[in-house]
mmCIF entry with sequence, helices, sheets and N, C-alpha, C, O atoms, coordinates in Angstrom:
data_MODEL
# 
_entry.id   MODEL 
# 
_entity.id                         1 
_entity.type                       polymer 
_entity.pdbx_number_of_molecules   1 
# 
_entity_poly.entity_id                      1 
_entity_poly.type                           'polypeptide(L)' 
_entity_poly.nstd_linkage                   no 
_entity_poly.nstd_monomer                   no 
_entity_poly.pdbx_seq_one_letter_code       MVALYVALIVNDRRTFEQVPAKLKAAVKADLEAIGLDENGNAIVE 
_entity_poly.pdbx_seq_one_letter_code_can   MVALYVALIVNDRRTFEQVPAKLKAAVKADLEAIGLDENGNAIVE 
_entity_poly.pdbx_strand_id                 A 
# 
loop_
_entity_poly_seq.entity_id 
_entity_poly_seq.num 
_entity_poly_seq.mon_id 
_entity_poly_seq.hetero 
1 1  MET n 
1 2  VAL n 
1 3  ALA n 
1 4  LEU n 
1 5  TYR n 
1 6  VAL n 
1 7  ALA n 
1 8  LEU n 
1 9  ILE n 
1 10 VAL n 
1 11 ASN n 
1 12 ASP n 
1 13 ARG n 
1 14 ARG n 
1 15 THR n 
1 16 PHE n 
1 17 GLU n 
1 18 GLN n 
1 19 VAL n 
1 20 PRO n 
1 21 ALA n 
1 22 LYS n 
1 23 LEU n 
1 24 LYS n 
1 25 ALA n 
1 26 ALA n 
1 27 VAL n 
1 28 LYS n 
1 29 ALA n 
1 30 ASP n 
1 31 LEU n 
1 32 GLU n 
1 33 ALA n 
1 34 ILE n 
1 35 GLY n 
1 36 LEU n 
1 37 ASP n 
1 38 GLU n 
1 39 ASN n 
1 40 GLY n 
1 41 ASN n 
1 42 ALA n 
1 43 ILE n 
1 44 VAL n 
1 45 GLU n 
# 
_struct_asym.id          A 
_struct_asym.entity_id   1 
# 
loop_
_struct_conf.conf_type_id 
_struct_conf.id 
_struct_conf.pdbx_PDB_helix_id 
_struct_conf.beg_label_comp_id 
_struct_conf.beg_label_asym_id 
_struct_conf.beg_label_seq_id 
_struct_conf.pdbx_beg_PDB_ins_code 
_struct_conf.end_label_comp_id 
_struct_conf.end_label_asym_id 
_struct_conf.end_label_seq_id 
_struct_conf.pdbx_end_PDB_ins_code 
_struct_conf.beg_auth_comp_id 
_struct_conf.beg_auth_asym_id 
_struct_conf.beg_auth_seq_id 
_struct_conf.end_auth_comp_id 
_struct_conf.end_auth_asym_id 
_struct_conf.end_auth_seq_id 
_struct_conf.pdbx_PDB_helix_class 
_struct_conf.details 
_struct_conf.pdbx_PDB_helix_length 
HELX_P HELX_P1 AA1 VAL A 2  ? VAL A 10 ? VAL A 2  VAL A 10 1 ? 9  
HELX_P HELX_P2 AA2 PHE A 16 ? GLN A 18 ? PHE A 16 GLN A 18 5 ? 3  
HELX_P HELX_P3 AA3 ALA A 21 ? LEU A 23 ? ALA A 21 LEU A 23 5 ? 3  
HELX_P HELX_P4 AA4 LYS A 24 ? ALA A 33 ? LYS A 24 ALA A 33 1 ? 10 
# 
_struct_conf_type.id          HELX_P 
_struct_conf_type.criteria    ? 
_struct_conf_type.reference   ? 
# 
loop_
_atom_site.group_PDB 
_atom_site.id 
_atom_site.type_symbol 
_atom_site.label_atom_id 
_atom_site.label_alt_id 
_atom_site.label_comp_id 
_atom_site.label_asym_id 
_atom_site.label_entity_id 
_atom_site.label_seq_id 
_atom_site.pdbx_PDB_ins_code 
_atom_site.Cartn_x 
_atom_site.Cartn_y 
_atom_site.Cartn_z 
_atom_site.occupancy 
_atom_site.B_iso_or_equiv 
_atom_site.pdbx_formal_charge 
_atom_site.auth_seq_id 
_atom_site.auth_comp_id 
_atom_site.auth_asym_id 
_atom_site.auth_atom_id 
_atom_site.pdbx_PDB_model_num 
ATOM 1   N N  . MET A 1 1  ? 0.799  -1.186 -0.022  1.00 0.00 ? 1  MET A N  1 
ATOM 2   C CA . MET A 1 1  ? -0.018 -0.022 0.014   1.00 0.00 ? 1  MET A CA 1 
ATOM 3   C C  . MET A 1 1  ? 0.869  1.208  0.000   1.00 0.00 ? 1  MET A C  1 
ATOM 4   O O  . MET A 1 1  ? 0.524  2.203  -0.637  1.00 0.00 ? 1  MET A O  1 
ATOM 5   N N  . VAL A 1 2  ? 2.010  1.167  0.689   1.00 0.00 ? 2  VAL A N  1 
ATOM 6   C CA . VAL A 1 2  ? 2.838  2.390  0.735   1.00 0.00 ? 2  VAL A CA 1 
ATOM 7   C C  . VAL A 1 2  ? 3.302  2.696  -0.702  1.00 0.00 ? 2  VAL A C  1 
ATOM 8   O O  . VAL A 1 2  ? 3.213  3.862  -1.087  1.00 0.00 ? 2  VAL A O  1 
ATOM 9   N N  . ALA A 1 3  ? 3.770  1.790  -1.496  1.00 0.00 ? 3  ALA A N  1 
ATOM 10  C CA . ALA A 1 3  ? 4.184  2.025  -2.833  1.00 0.00 ? 3  ALA A CA 1 
ATOM 11  C C  . ALA A 1 3  ? 3.081  2.463  -3.740  1.00 0.00 ? 3  ALA A C  1 
ATOM 12  O O  . ALA A 1 3  ? 3.331  3.167  -4.718  1.00 0.00 ? 3  ALA A O  1 
ATOM 13  N N  . LEU A 1 4  ? 1.903  2.085  -3.459  1.00 0.00 ? 4  LEU A N  1 
ATOM 14  C CA . LEU A 1 4  ? 0.773  2.609  -4.219  1.00 0.00 ? 4  LEU A CA 1 
ATOM 15  C C  . LEU A 1 4  ? 0.541  4.120  -3.978  1.00 0.00 ? 4  LEU A C  1 
ATOM 16  O O  . LEU A 1 4  ? 0.361  4.906  -4.909  1.00 0.00 ? 4  LEU A O  1 
ATOM 17  N N  . TYR A 1 5  ? 0.557  4.485  -2.653  1.00 0.00 ? 5  TYR A N  1 
ATOM 18  C CA . TYR A 1 5  ? 0.327  5.889  -2.281  1.00 0.00 ? 5  TYR A CA 1 
ATOM 19  C C  . TYR A 1 5  ? 1.497  6.732  -2.771  1.00 0.00 ? 5  TYR A C  1 
ATOM 20  O O  . TYR A 1 5  ? 1.264  7.878  -3.155  1.00 0.00 ? 5  TYR A O  1 
ATOM 21  N N  . VAL A 1 6  ? 2.698  6.265  -2.785  1.00 0.00 ? 6  VAL A N  1 
ATOM 22  C CA . VAL A 1 6  ? 3.870  7.007  -3.289  1.00 0.00 ? 6  VAL A CA 1 
ATOM 23  C C  . VAL A 1 6  ? 3.626  7.279  -4.828  1.00 0.00 ? 6  VAL A C  1 
ATOM 24  O O  . VAL A 1 6  ? 3.853  8.380  -5.330  1.00 0.00 ? 6  VAL A O  1 
ATOM 25  N N  . ALA A 1 7  ? 3.161  6.231  -5.516  1.00 0.00 ? 7  ALA A N  1 
ATOM 26  C CA . ALA A 1 7  ? 2.929  6.412  -6.996  1.00 0.00 ? 7  ALA A CA 1 
ATOM 27  C C  . ALA A 1 7  ? 1.805  7.376  -7.276  1.00 0.00 ? 7  ALA A C  1 
ATOM 28  O O  . ALA A 1 7  ? 1.880  8.190  -8.196  1.00 0.00 ? 7  ALA A O  1 
ATOM 29  N N  . LEU A 1 8  ? 0.767  7.280  -6.481  1.00 0.00 ? 8  LEU A N  1 
ATOM 30  C CA . LEU A 1 8  ? -0.354 8.221  -6.578  1.00 0.00 ? 8  LEU A CA 1 
ATOM 31  C C  . LEU A 1 8  ? 0.046  9.669  -6.327  1.00 0.00 ? 8  LEU A C  1 
ATOM 32  O O  . LEU A 1 8  ? -0.408 10.582 -7.015  1.00 0.00 ? 8  LEU A O  1 
ATOM 33  N N  . ILE A 1 9  ? 0.903  9.861  -5.332  1.00 0.00 ? 9  ILE A N  1 
ATOM 34  C CA . ILE A 1 9  ? 1.402  11.267 -5.028  1.00 0.00 ? 9  ILE A CA 1 
ATOM 35  C C  . ILE A 1 9  ? 2.246  11.787 -6.161  1.00 0.00 ? 9  ILE A C  1 
ATOM 36  O O  . ILE A 1 9  ? 2.076  12.913 -6.628  1.00 0.00 ? 9  ILE A O  1 
ATOM 37  N N  . VAL A 1 10 ? 3.179  10.925 -6.605  1.00 0.00 ? 10 VAL A N  1 
ATOM 38  C CA . VAL A 1 10 ? 4.129  11.316 -7.675  1.00 0.00 ? 10 VAL A CA 1 
ATOM 39  C C  . VAL A 1 10 ? 3.376  11.617 -8.941  1.00 0.00 ? 10 VAL A C  1 
ATOM 40  O O  . VAL A 1 10 ? 3.831  12.445 -9.730  1.00 0.00 ? 10 VAL A O  1 
ATOM 41  N N  . ASN A 1 11 ? 2.258  10.994 -9.172  1.00 0.00 ? 11 ASN A N  1 
ATOM 42  C CA . ASN A 1 11 ? 1.497  11.278 -10.404 1.00 0.00 ? 11 ASN A CA 1 
ATOM 43  C C  . ASN A 1 11 ? 0.309  12.166 -10.182 1.00 0.00 ? 11 ASN A C  1 
ATOM 44  O O  . ASN A 1 11 ? -0.639 12.182 -10.966 1.00 0.00 ? 11 ASN A O  1 
ATOM 45  N N  . ASP A 1 12 ? 0.378  12.921 -9.076  1.00 0.00 ? 12 ASP A N  1 
ATOM 46  C CA . ASP A 1 12 ? -0.645 13.957 -8.754  1.00 0.00 ? 12 ASP A CA 1 
ATOM 47  C C  . ASP A 1 12 ? -2.080 13.456 -8.731  1.00 0.00 ? 12 ASP A C  1 
ATOM 48  O O  . ASP A 1 12 ? -3.026 14.155 -9.093  1.00 0.00 ? 12 ASP A O  1 
ATOM 49  N N  . ARG A 1 13 ? -2.200 12.143 -8.264  1.00 0.00 ? 13 ARG A N  1 
ATOM 50  C CA . ARG A 1 13 ? -3.537 11.599 -8.182  1.00 0.00 ? 13 ARG A CA 1 
ATOM 51  C C  . ARG A 1 13 ? -4.066 11.638 -6.761  1.00 0.00 ? 13 ARG A C  1 
ATOM 52  O O  . ARG A 1 13 ? -5.274 11.520 -6.556  1.00 0.00 ? 13 ARG A O  1 
ATOM 53  N N  . ARG A 1 14 ? -3.150 11.810 -5.726  1.00 0.00 ? 14 ARG A N  1 
ATOM 54  C CA . ARG A 1 14 ? -3.491 11.923 -4.320  1.00 0.00 ? 14 ARG A CA 1 
ATOM 55  C C  . ARG A 1 14 ? -2.537 12.966 -3.688  1.00 0.00 ? 14 ARG A C  1 
ATOM 56  O O  . ARG A 1 14 ? -1.455 13.248 -4.205  1.00 0.00 ? 14 ARG A O  1 
ATOM 57  N N  . THR A 1 15 ? -2.977 13.506 -2.584  1.00 0.00 ? 15 THR A N  1 
ATOM 58  C CA . THR A 1 15 ? -2.040 14.388 -1.820  1.00 0.00 ? 15 THR A CA 1 
ATOM 59  C C  . THR A 1 15 ? -1.695 13.644 -0.544  1.00 0.00 ? 15 THR A C  1 
ATOM 60  O O  . THR A 1 15 ? -2.358 12.692 -0.132  1.00 0.00 ? 15 THR A O  1 
ATOM 61  N N  . PHE A 1 16 ? -0.606 14.138 0.065   1.00 0.00 ? 16 PHE A N  1 
ATOM 62  C CA . PHE A 1 16 ? -0.152 13.533 1.317   1.00 0.00 ? 16 PHE A CA 1 
ATOM 63  C C  . PHE A 1 16 ? -1.185 13.560 2.412   1.00 0.00 ? 16 PHE A C  1 
ATOM 64  O O  . PHE A 1 16 ? -1.154 12.680 3.272   1.00 0.00 ? 16 PHE A O  1 
ATOM 65  N N  . GLU A 1 17 ? -2.070 14.479 2.439   1.00 0.00 ? 17 GLU A N  1 
ATOM 66  C CA . GLU A 1 17 ? -3.148 14.574 3.406   1.00 0.00 ? 17 GLU A CA 1 
ATOM 67  C C  . GLU A 1 17 ? -4.140 13.477 3.268   1.00 0.00 ? 17 GLU A C  1 
ATOM 68  O O  . GLU A 1 17 ? -4.814 13.130 4.238   1.00 0.00 ? 17 GLU A O  1 
ATOM 69  N N  . GLN A 1 18 ? -4.263 12.882 2.028   1.00 0.00 ? 18 GLN A N  1 
ATOM 70  C CA . GLN A 1 18 ? -5.210 11.801 1.752   1.00 0.00 ? 18 GLN A CA 1 
ATOM 71  C C  . GLN A 1 18 ? -4.658 10.456 2.157   1.00 0.00 ? 18 GLN A C  1 
ATOM 72  O O  . GLN A 1 18 ? -5.394 9.469  2.183   1.00 0.00 ? 18 GLN A O  1 
ATOM 73  N N  . VAL A 1 19 ? -3.359 10.395 2.478   1.00 0.00 ? 19 VAL A N  1 
ATOM 74  C CA . VAL A 1 19 ? -2.769 9.113  2.963   1.00 0.00 ? 19 VAL A CA 1 
ATOM 75  C C  . VAL A 1 19 ? -3.254 8.750  4.293   1.00 0.00 ? 19 VAL A C  1 
ATOM 76  O O  . VAL A 1 19 ? -3.209 9.608  5.174   1.00 0.00 ? 19 VAL A O  1 
ATOM 77  N N  . PRO A 1 20 ? -3.727 7.547  4.556   1.00 0.00 ? 20 PRO A N  1 
ATOM 78  C CA . PRO A 1 20 ? -4.149 7.146  5.818   1.00 0.00 ? 20 PRO A CA 1 
ATOM 79  C C  . PRO A 1 20 ? -3.064 7.387  6.928   1.00 0.00 ? 20 PRO A C  1 
ATOM 80  O O  . PRO A 1 20 ? -1.874 7.181  6.684   1.00 0.00 ? 20 PRO A O  1 
ATOM 81  N N  . ALA A 1 21 ? -3.462 7.788  8.043   1.00 0.00 ? 21 ALA A N  1 
ATOM 82  C CA . ALA A 1 21 ? -2.519 8.106  9.170   1.00 0.00 ? 21 ALA A CA 1 
ATOM 83  C C  . ALA A 1 21 ? -1.506 7.092  9.434   1.00 0.00 ? 21 ALA A C  1 
ATOM 84  O O  . ALA A 1 21 ? -0.330 7.412  9.606   1.00 0.00 ? 21 ALA A O  1 
ATOM 85  N N  . LYS A 1 22 ? -1.916 5.857  9.475   1.00 0.00 ? 22 LYS A N  1 
ATOM 86  C CA . LYS A 1 22 ? -1.021 4.749  9.783   1.00 0.00 ? 22 LYS A CA 1 
ATOM 87  C C  . LYS A 1 22 ? 0.078  4.509  8.738   1.00 0.00 ? 22 LYS A C  1 
ATOM 88  O O  . LYS A 1 22 ? 1.074  3.840  9.012   1.00 0.00 ? 22 LYS A O  1 
ATOM 89  N N  . LEU A 1 23 ? -0.125 5.077  7.518   1.00 0.00 ? 23 LEU A N  1 
ATOM 90  C CA . LEU A 1 23 ? 0.795  4.885  6.493   1.00 0.00 ? 23 LEU A CA 1 
ATOM 91  C C  . LEU A 1 23 ? 1.758  6.107  6.192   1.00 0.00 ? 23 LEU A C  1 
ATOM 92  O O  . LEU A 1 23 ? 2.761  5.997  5.488   1.00 0.00 ? 23 LEU A O  1 
ATOM 93  N N  . LYS A 1 24 ? 1.359  7.248  6.782   1.00 0.00 ? 24 LYS A N  1 
ATOM 94  C CA . LYS A 1 24 ? 2.052  8.511  6.467   1.00 0.00 ? 24 LYS A CA 1 
ATOM 95  C C  . LYS A 1 24 ? 3.556  8.509  6.686   1.00 0.00 ? 24 LYS A C  1 
ATOM 96  O O  . LYS A 1 24 ? 4.309  9.024  5.859   1.00 0.00 ? 24 LYS A O  1 
ATOM 97  N N  . ALA A 1 25 ? 3.997  7.929  7.803   1.00 0.00 ? 25 ALA A N  1 
ATOM 98  C CA . ALA A 1 25 ? 5.441  7.921  8.106   1.00 0.00 ? 25 ALA A CA 1 
ATOM 99  C C  . ALA A 1 25 ? 6.185  7.072  6.979   1.00 0.00 ? 25 ALA A C  1 
ATOM 100 O O  . ALA A 1 25 ? 7.250  7.476  6.510   1.00 0.00 ? 25 ALA A O  1 
ATOM 101 N N  . ALA A 1 26 ? 5.637  5.974  6.591   1.00 0.00 ? 26 ALA A N  1 
ATOM 102 C CA . ALA A 1 26 ? 6.312  5.109  5.668   1.00 0.00 ? 26 ALA A CA 1 
ATOM 103 C C  . ALA A 1 26 ? 6.256  5.749  4.272   1.00 0.00 ? 26 ALA A C  1 
ATOM 104 O O  . ALA A 1 26 ? 7.216  5.619  3.513   1.00 0.00 ? 26 ALA A O  1 
ATOM 105 N N  . VAL A 1 27 ? 5.180  6.424  3.919   1.00 0.00 ? 27 VAL A N  1 
ATOM 106 C CA . VAL A 1 27 ? 5.044  7.054  2.638   1.00 0.00 ? 27 VAL A CA 1 
ATOM 107 C C  . VAL A 1 27 ? 5.984  8.273  2.583   1.00 0.00 ? 27 VAL A C  1 
ATOM 108 O O  . VAL A 1 27 ? 6.579  8.506  1.531   1.00 0.00 ? 27 VAL A O  1 
ATOM 109 N N  . LYS A 1 28 ? 6.139  9.015  3.596   1.00 0.00 ? 28 LYS A N  1 
ATOM 110 C CA . LYS A 1 28 ? 7.076  10.142 3.631   1.00 0.00 ? 28 LYS A CA 1 
ATOM 111 C C  . LYS A 1 28 ? 8.505  9.632  3.530   1.00 0.00 ? 28 LYS A C  1 
ATOM 112 O O  . LYS A 1 28 ? 9.317  10.230 2.824   1.00 0.00 ? 28 LYS A O  1 
ATOM 113 N N  . ALA A 1 29 ? 8.824  8.577  4.195   1.00 0.00 ? 29 ALA A N  1 
ATOM 114 C CA . ALA A 1 29 ? 10.183 7.992  4.150   1.00 0.00 ? 29 ALA A CA 1 
ATOM 115 C C  . ALA A 1 29 ? 10.504 7.510  2.735   1.00 0.00 ? 29 ALA A C  1 
ATOM 116 O O  . ALA A 1 29 ? 11.624 7.691  2.257   1.00 0.00 ? 29 ALA A O  1 
ATOM 117 N N  . ASP A 1 30 ? 9.559  6.916  2.085   1.00 0.00 ? 30 ASP A N  1 
ATOM 118 C CA . ASP A 1 30 ? 9.868  6.406  0.706   1.00 0.00 ? 30 ASP A CA 1 
ATOM 119 C C  . ASP A 1 30 ? 9.905  7.545  -0.272  1.00 0.00 ? 30 ASP A C  1 
ATOM 120 O O  . ASP A 1 30 ? 10.661 7.444  -1.239  1.00 0.00 ? 30 ASP A O  1 
ATOM 121 N N  . LEU A 1 31 ? 9.170  8.611  -0.121  1.00 0.00 ? 31 LEU A N  1 
ATOM 122 C CA . LEU A 1 31 ? 9.233  9.810  -0.977  1.00 0.00 ? 31 LEU A CA 1 
ATOM 123 C C  . LEU A 1 31 ? 10.653 10.373 -0.837  1.00 0.00 ? 31 LEU A C  1 
ATOM 124 O O  . LEU A 1 31 ? 11.363 10.594 -1.818  1.00 0.00 ? 31 LEU A O  1 
ATOM 125 N N  . GLU A 1 32 ? 11.047 10.603 0.477   1.00 0.00 ? 32 GLU A N  1 
ATOM 126 C CA . GLU A 1 32 ? 12.340 11.242 0.720   1.00 0.00 ? 32 GLU A CA 1 
ATOM 127 C C  . GLU A 1 32 ? 13.489 10.332 0.157   1.00 0.00 ? 32 GLU A C  1 
ATOM 128 O O  . GLU A 1 32 ? 14.517 10.819 -0.314  1.00 0.00 ? 32 GLU A O  1 
ATOM 129 N N  . ALA A 1 33 ? 13.261 9.029  0.229   1.00 0.00 ? 33 ALA A N  1 
ATOM 130 C CA . ALA A 1 33 ? 14.378 8.121  -0.301  1.00 0.00 ? 33 ALA A CA 1 
ATOM 131 C C  . ALA A 1 33 ? 14.598 8.256  -1.775  1.00 0.00 ? 33 ALA A C  1 
ATOM 132 O O  . ALA A 1 33 ? 15.687 7.969  -2.271  1.00 0.00 ? 33 ALA A O  1 
ATOM 133 N N  . ILE A 1 34 ? 13.540 8.707  -2.518  1.00 0.00 ? 34 ILE A N  1 
ATOM 134 C CA . ILE A 1 34 ? 13.669 8.954  -3.931  1.00 0.00 ? 34 ILE A CA 1 
ATOM 135 C C  . ILE A 1 34 ? 13.869 10.435 -4.287  1.00 0.00 ? 34 ILE A C  1 
ATOM 136 O O  . ILE A 1 34 ? 13.802 10.835 -5.449  1.00 0.00 ? 34 ILE A O  1 
ATOM 137 N N  . GLY A 1 35 ? 14.117 11.230 -3.235  1.00 0.00 ? 35 GLY A N  1 
ATOM 138 C CA . GLY A 1 35 ? 14.444 12.673 -3.414  1.00 0.00 ? 35 GLY A CA 1 
ATOM 139 C C  . GLY A 1 35 ? 13.219 13.601 -3.686  1.00 0.00 ? 35 GLY A C  1 
ATOM 140 O O  . GLY A 1 35 ? 13.273 14.617 -4.380  1.00 0.00 ? 35 GLY A O  1 
ATOM 141 N N  . LEU A 1 36 ? 12.079 13.114 -3.035  1.00 0.00 ? 36 LEU A N  1 
ATOM 142 C CA . LEU A 1 36 ? 10.850 13.975 -3.197  1.00 0.00 ? 36 LEU A CA 1 
ATOM 143 C C  . LEU A 1 36 ? 10.307 14.378 -1.822  1.00 0.00 ? 36 LEU A C  1 
ATOM 144 O O  . LEU A 1 36 ? 10.470 13.689 -0.815  1.00 0.00 ? 36 LEU A O  1 
ATOM 145 N N  . ASP A 1 37 ? 9.623  15.589 -1.854  1.00 0.00 ? 37 ASP A N  1 
ATOM 146 C CA . ASP A 1 37 ? 8.951  15.997 -0.562  1.00 0.00 ? 37 ASP A CA 1 
ATOM 147 C C  . ASP A 1 37 ? 7.628  15.324 -0.464  1.00 0.00 ? 37 ASP A C  1 
ATOM 148 O O  . ASP A 1 37 ? 7.303  14.421 -1.236  1.00 0.00 ? 37 ASP A O  1 
ATOM 149 N N  . GLU A 1 38 ? 6.856  15.779 0.508   1.00 0.00 ? 38 GLU A N  1 
ATOM 150 C CA . GLU A 1 38 ? 5.527  15.170 0.696   1.00 0.00 ? 38 GLU A CA 1 
ATOM 151 C C  . GLU A 1 38 ? 4.519  15.461 -0.414  1.00 0.00 ? 38 GLU A C  1 
ATOM 152 O O  . GLU A 1 38 ? 3.486  14.800 -0.520  1.00 0.00 ? 38 GLU A O  1 
ATOM 153 N N  . ASN A 1 39 ? 4.839  16.469 -1.246  1.00 0.00 ? 39 ASN A N  1 
ATOM 154 C CA . ASN A 1 39 ? 3.973  16.840 -2.336  1.00 0.00 ? 39 ASN A CA 1 
ATOM 155 C C  . ASN A 1 39 ? 4.366  16.181 -3.691  1.00 0.00 ? 39 ASN A C  1 
ATOM 156 O O  . ASN A 1 39 ? 3.693  16.325 -4.712  1.00 0.00 ? 39 ASN A O  1 
ATOM 157 N N  . GLY A 1 40 ? 5.518  15.441 -3.619  1.00 0.00 ? 40 GLY A N  1 
ATOM 158 C CA . GLY A 1 40 ? 6.037  14.779 -4.794  1.00 0.00 ? 40 GLY A CA 1 
ATOM 159 C C  . GLY A 1 40 ? 6.862  15.647 -5.580  1.00 0.00 ? 40 GLY A C  1 
ATOM 160 O O  . GLY A 1 40 ? 7.079  15.359 -6.757  1.00 0.00 ? 40 GLY A O  1 
ATOM 161 N N  . ASN A 1 41 ? 7.389  16.768 -5.014  1.00 0.00 ? 41 ASN A N  1 
ATOM 162 C CA . ASN A 1 41 ? 8.272  17.686 -5.664  1.00 0.00 ? 41 ASN A CA 1 
ATOM 163 C C  . ASN A 1 41 ? 9.710  17.330 -5.261  1.00 0.00 ? 41 ASN A C  1 
ATOM 164 O O  . ASN A 1 41 ? 9.958  16.775 -4.191  1.00 0.00 ? 41 ASN A O  1 
ATOM 165 N N  . ALA A 1 42 ? 10.659 17.673 -6.169  1.00 0.00 ? 42 ALA A N  1 
ATOM 166 C CA . ALA A 1 42 ? 12.029 17.302 -5.935  1.00 0.00 ? 42 ALA A CA 1 
ATOM 167 C C  . ALA A 1 42 ? 12.541 18.209 -4.802  1.00 0.00 ? 42 ALA A C  1 
ATOM 168 O O  . ALA A 1 42 ? 12.240 19.401 -4.740  1.00 0.00 ? 42 ALA A O  1 
ATOM 169 N N  . ILE A 1 43 ? 13.316 17.597 -3.929  1.00 0.00 ? 43 ILE A N  1 
ATOM 170 C CA . ILE A 1 43 ? 13.996 18.267 -2.791  1.00 0.00 ? 43 ILE A CA 1 
ATOM 171 C C  . ILE A 1 43 ? 15.237 18.920 -3.285  1.00 0.00 ? 43 ILE A C  1 
ATOM 172 O O  . ILE A 1 43 ? 16.158 18.230 -3.722  1.00 0.00 ? 43 ILE A O  1 
ATOM 173 N N  . VAL A 1 44 ? 15.308 20.240 -3.236  1.00 0.00 ? 44 VAL A N  1 
ATOM 174 C CA . VAL A 1 44 ? 16.465 20.979 -3.643  1.00 0.00 ? 44 VAL A CA 1 
ATOM 175 C C  . VAL A 1 44 ? 17.289 21.349 -2.451  1.00 0.00 ? 44 VAL A C  1 
ATOM 176 O O  . VAL A 1 44 ? 16.791 21.963 -1.507  1.00 0.00 ? 44 VAL A O  1 
ATOM 177 N N  . GLU A 1 45 ? 18.575 20.973 -2.483  1.00 0.00 ? 45 GLU A N  1 
ATOM 178 C CA . GLU A 1 45 ? 19.426 21.272 -1.331  1.00 0.00 ? 45 GLU A CA 1 
ATOM 179 C C  . GLU A 1 45 ? 20.341 22.423 -1.684  1.00 0.00 ? 45 GLU A C  1 
ATOM 180 O O  . GLU A 1 45 ? 21.148 22.846 -0.857  1.00 0.00 ? 45 GLU A O  1 
# 
């Protein structure tokens, strides 16, 4: 389910706020692992 929500966020089909509370930490971690923020935008350092 985490990978599904990551894909939905990346493709602008869902927002991070729509992710179930119990999955938010894992979804955020996976997004950050691929260099994206909670909105699916690239993290610029």
